[in-house]
C-alpha positions in Angstrom: 60.2 -108.8 58.0 62.4 -105.8 57.3 63.8 -105.4 53.8 67.5 -104.6 53.7 68.8 -102.2 51.1 71.9 -100.1 50.4 71.4 -96.4 50.7 72.7 -94.6 47.6 75.6 -92.2 48.0 73.4 -89.3 47.1 70.8 -90.3 49.7 73.5 -90.7 52.3 74.9 -87.3 51.5 71.4 -85.8 51.6 70.8 -87.4 55.1 74.1 -85.8 56.3 73.2 -82.4 54.9 69.7 -82.5 56.5 71.3 -83.5 59.8 73.6 -80.5 59.6 70.7 -78.2 58.9 68.6 -79.8 61.7 71.5 -79.2 64.1 71.8 -75.6 63.2 68.1 -75.0 63.5 67.7 -76.7 66.9 70.5 -74.5 68.4 68.7 -71.3 67.7 65.9 -69.1 68.9 62.2 -70.0 68.8 61.1 -67.2 66.4 58.6 -68.4 63.9 59.4 -68.2 60.2 56.4 -68.5 57.9 54.5 -70.0 60.8 57.1 -72.6 61.6 59.6 -72.5 64.5 63.2 -73.7 64.1 62.2 -76.7 66.3 59.2 -77.6 64.1 61.4 -77.3 60.9 63.9 -79.6 62.6 61.2 -82.1 63.5 60.1 -82.1 59.9 63.7 -82.7 58.7 64.0 -85.5 61.2 60.9 -87.2 59.6 62.5 -86.8 56.2 65.8 -88.2 57.4 64.0 -91.3 58.8 62.1 -91.7 55.5 65.4 -91.6 53.6 67.1 -94.1 55.9 64.1 -96.5 55.5 64.1 -96.1 51.7 60.7 -94.5 51.7 59.4 -91.7 49.4 60.0 -88.2 50.5 58.1 -85.0 49.7 60.7 -83.3 47.6 58.5 -80.3 46.9 58.1 -79.6 50.6 61.8 -79.8 51.1 62.5 -77.5 48.2 60.0 -75.0 49.7 61.8 -75.1 53.0 65.2 -74.4 51.4 64.0 -71.8 48.9 65.2 -68.2 49.1 63.3 -66.3 51.8 61.8 -69.5 53.0 61.9 -70.6 56.7 65.4 -72.1 56.7 67.0 -69.1 55.1 65.1 -66.7 57.4 66.3 -68.6 60.4 69.9 -68.6 59.1 69.8 -64.8 58.6 68.3 -64.2 62.0 70.9 -66.4 63.7 74.1 -65.4 61.7 74.7 -68.5 59.7 73.6 -67.2 56.3 76.9 -68.0 54.6 76.6 -71.6 55.9 73.0 -71.6 54.6 74.1 -70.5 51.1 76.6 -73.4 50.9 74.2 -76.0 52.3 71.3 -74.9 50.1 73.5 -75.1 47.0 74.5 -78.6 48.0 70.9 -79.4 48.8 69.8 -78.3 45.3 72.3 -80.7 43.7 71.4 -83.6 46.0 67.6 -83.3 45.8 67.9 -83.3 42.0 69.4 -86.8 42.2 66.6 -88.3 44.4 64.3 -90.6 42.5 61.0 -92.0 43.7 61.4 -95.5 45.0 
């Protein structure tokens, strides 16, 4: 039996943001950043998106590490000319991740 629940606005906004970042990552080259390719980072984000949609716990610290300055997402953004978009998205990410509570 699947339990139904309402996804909070902050979770829904985080899902939307992660989907945007995932889309940007998947479009770009296969260079590795800290040992992770954009496709691998995108797959990790996909797992987190699914966890959020299912009301499951997420690894906030891992996500914070991916979005940190000079971490894989920023390195990919710089290498693929979307660093301004990254700065906007990472700022929004910081606000949204702070609102996420363990279930």
